[in-house]
Structures are given as C-alpha cells and as structure tokens.
N, C-alpha and C positions, 0 to 999 in steps of 0.2 A: 433712884431706888436701883439696888444692886441686883444682878442677875441671880438666879438660882445656881448651885454648883454644876447641875448636870447640864446646863446652856453654856457654861464657860470653861468646863473641864472636859478632857477626854476621858474614857472609861480608865484607861491605862493610868490616869493622872489623880485617880480619885483615892482618897483614904479608904481605909477598910470599913469605917463606919458609913461614909458615904457610898460606897459599893453595896453593902448590907441593905441600907434604906432603898435604894433602888427596886429591890425586889418588892414586886406588888402584892405578893401573897396570893396569887390566884391559884396555885398549886398544880397547873397544868403541867408543870416540869416532873409532878409526881406521877402522872399517867404512864401506863406500860405502851412502850411504842414497839411496832414491829416493822421489820422490812420485808420486802420481796425480793428474793434471791435470783439467780439466773433462771432457775427451772421453774419460776413462778410461785414458789412455795414461800409461806411466810415463817419468820424466824425471829424470835424475841432477841432484842438487843439493845445496847446502850451507846454501841459504838458505830454509827451510821455514816457512810459518806454521802456527799452532797448529791451524787448522782444516782443514788439508790431510792427507790418508792417506798417511802415513810407512811405508816399509819398509826394513827392513835387510836387508843381504846378508851373506854371509860372505866377500866379497872386501874385503881391506885394502890400505892403501898400501903401495908396493914398499919403503919405507923401515923397515918395522916388523919388528923381530926377534920372530919369531912364537913363538919358546921363552921369551924372556924379557918378551915383551910391552913393550919399551921401543922407542923412536923412535931409530933409528941416526943421525938428524940433527936432533935436537930444537931446538937452538939456532937452526937456520936453516930449520926445517920450512916455515914459511910462505911463504919465498922460493922453496924448491924446488918446493913444491907450493902454489899460489895459492890452492886450494880449501880447503885445511886451516885448519879453525877453531880460532882460539886463544880458549879460554873464559877470560873476563876479568870483573873485578868489573862493567865498564861493558857488557858484553853479558850478563850473568847473567839479566836478564829473558827472554832468549830460551832457557832452560836447557831447555825441552820438547823439543828435539831430541836432548838426551843421554838415554842408555838410563836407564831407572828405578832402576837400582842405582847410578848415578853418584853419588858422595859429594858434589858440588856440588848435583847435584838433589835428593838426599834432605834435606841440611841446609837448602837454599832452601825446601823443602816442609814443614820441621819433623819430618823422621822419624828424624834422629840418623844415626850411621854404622852401617852393617851389621856384624854380629858377626865376618865375616871380614875386615873392612877391615884392612890393614897397620898403621895407627896403633893398633889394638887387639890387635894380634898380634906385637908386639916390632919392628915395621917389616918385617915378612917378607911375602911374597906368598904362600907356601905354602898358608894356609887359603883365600885366595881362588881360587887354582888347583884346589884339592882339592874347593871347593865348586861347581866349575865356572863360576864367574862371570867368566873371563877369556876371551880369544880363542885361548888356547893349544890345539894340536890342532884347531881347527875351521875355519881360515881358506885362504884361497888369496891370493896376491898380484896386484894389478891388473895387473902387467907379465906376468903368465903366464895371462892369460885375456882373451877379447875383451869389452869392455864391450856390445857388440851384444847378447849372450846373457846380460845381466844378470838376467833374470827367472827363469832357470835356478838363480839362486845366492839368492833371496830365503830368509831363514830367520827363524823365530820366538823362537830362545833368546836374542838379546840383549835381549828384552822381559821376561825372567824376573827376579824380585827377591826374594831370601830377606831374611827378618825384615822 
C-alpha cells in the first residue's frame, strides 16, 4: 500500500492541488488576530513576528460562511480583503501565525495530520466539526461588531490542538 502524498512529499514539493487539499477548512485562519505592541496596546495586524504576543478573537471575515466554514469569495478574497493572508509555499516560513491545529503548520513542524482532518475522513469535515476544531457556532462577523471593542472578543479556543 502506498503512503499518502503528505507523508512522502515536503510541503514545497506538493502540487497546487495537493497543497489546496491540505486545508482542513476549519476557518481559524479567518479569525481576526491582534498583537500586543511594546506599550501593551493591542493592534490589529496580519503581519506578526514570532516574538510578539498574538491573540485570536472570535471575529471572522464577513465573507465566511460560518456554517460550512468556507469563504464565499475564495478566488477573489485577497482583492476584497487586502489583509487576507494567502498561505503559500513562499510564505510558509511565517506559518507560526496559523493556529497550532492548522495542517500546514502541523506538517511544517513534522507532526502529521490530526485524526479529525478531512483527508483522513473521506474528505468530510464532520469529524473536524465534531471535535470542535472549526469556527462553526463560535464566531461573529466583522461587519456585525465594532473593531474598537475587539478586546471583548479575544478567545483561547483557536489555540487548542488535538493529537
């Protein structure tokens, strides 16, 4: 029996189709993230250094379908939302801003896919949702809240990682 592509190829060696299929569809990358600057003030950002203190919120992009955890404008997301970060092989070294459960991060760190990952479950997201690893039923859209109050939306659950 042959091993799956993610066990025999590095992330850099994967085809575009293989790369895209690694996304588990949890939508945690769609969560707004904030960092604490040197003055202990929180600032919204998509460009975070490893040594800065990052906080996740339960605020997501307005284009996210919060039930399916899919972007409703995936192909044009970076045009509609200039701060939307498209994870690529070229910026993979910056994977630390992705949640610990992210398949790209897990593979980059040599941890393999989580047991709930859709590639291990017939391509279905149900195991991921059941494990509570997606944003489903946990978020509010950014066009429904004032980002001036973002401190009220800081959460710890995106940092959880099973297996």
